[in-house]
C-alpha positions in Angstrom: 9.5 4.2 49.6 10.5 6.0 46.5 9.0 9.5 46.0 6.8 9.7 42.9 7.0 12.6 40.4 3.5 13.8 39.6 3.2 15.5 36.2 1.1 15.4 33.0 2.2 13.1 30.3 3.6 14.6 27.1 1.2 15.0 24.1 0.8 11.8 22.1 2.8 12.1 18.9 0.8 11.4 15.7 2.7 9.3 13.1 2.8 10.7 9.6 0.1 9.2 7.3 0.9 8.1 3.8 -0.8 11.3 2.4 1.4 13.4 4.8 4.5 11.9 3.3 3.3 12.5 -0.3 2.7 16.1 0.6 6.1 16.4 2.3 7.8 14.9 -0.8 5.9 17.2 -3.2 7.1 20.2 -1.2 10.7 19.0 -1.2 10.6 18.3 -5.0 9.4 21.9 -5.5 12.6 23.2 -3.8 15.3 20.7 -4.8 18.5 20.8 -2.8 17.0 22.8 0.1 16.8 21.2 3.6 13.5 21.2 5.4 12.5 20.1 8.9 10.1 17.2 8.3 9.7 15.7 11.7 10.4 16.3 15.4 10.7 13.9 18.3 11.0 11.0 15.9 12.9 7.8 15.6 16.3 8.3 14.0 15.5 5.3 11.8 13.2 7.7 9.9 16.4 9.0 8.1 17.1 5.5 6.7 13.4 5.1 5.6 13.4 8.4 3.8 16.7 7.6 1.9 15.5 4.1 1.1 12.2 5.2 -0.3 10.3 3.2 2.3 7.7 5.9 2.6 5.5 5.9 -0.6 5.9 9.6 -1.2 9.7 9.4 -0.9 10.2 7.0 -3.9 12.3 6.1 -5.8 15.0 5.2 -3.3 18.0 7.6 -3.4 16.1 10.6 -4.6 15.8 12.1 -1.1 18.5 12.8 1.5 17.9 13.0 5.3 19.7 13.7 8.5 18.8 13.7 12.2 19.9 16.3 14.8 19.8 16.3 18.5 19.6 12.5 19.1 18.6 11.4 22.6 18.9 7.7 22.7 16.1 6.2 20.7 14.6 9.6 19.7 15.8 12.5 17.5 14.9 16.1 18.2 14.7 16.9 14.5 14.7 15.1 11.1 15.7 17.1 8.1 15.2 16.0 4.4 15.9 17.4 0.9 15.1 16.3 -2.6 18.3 15.5 -4.5 16.8 13.7 -7.6 18.9 10.9 -8.9 22.3 12.4 -7.8 23.2 9.8 -5.1 
C-alpha cells in the first residue's frame, strides 16, 4: 500500500475580477514603460490575454506588454506587465 502524504492544501487562489484588471491597467498607464508584477501562481496564458486585450481593463489590444517568469508546467510563478501605448 502506498504511503500517503498528509498536509494542508494550499490557499485557494482568487481570480482577478474585472474591476481588479481595470485598477491594474490604470496603475500601469500612470507609469508607462515600467514593468510591474501583476499576478503570481497564474496560468502563463495570462500573458497572451493581457497582450490581446482580452481583459476589459487591458484594452485596446497591443497597448500592454506582458511576460511570465518561473514557469512550472501549467503555472507561472510571476506575470509581469507594462503599458506601452500604441507602440507595438
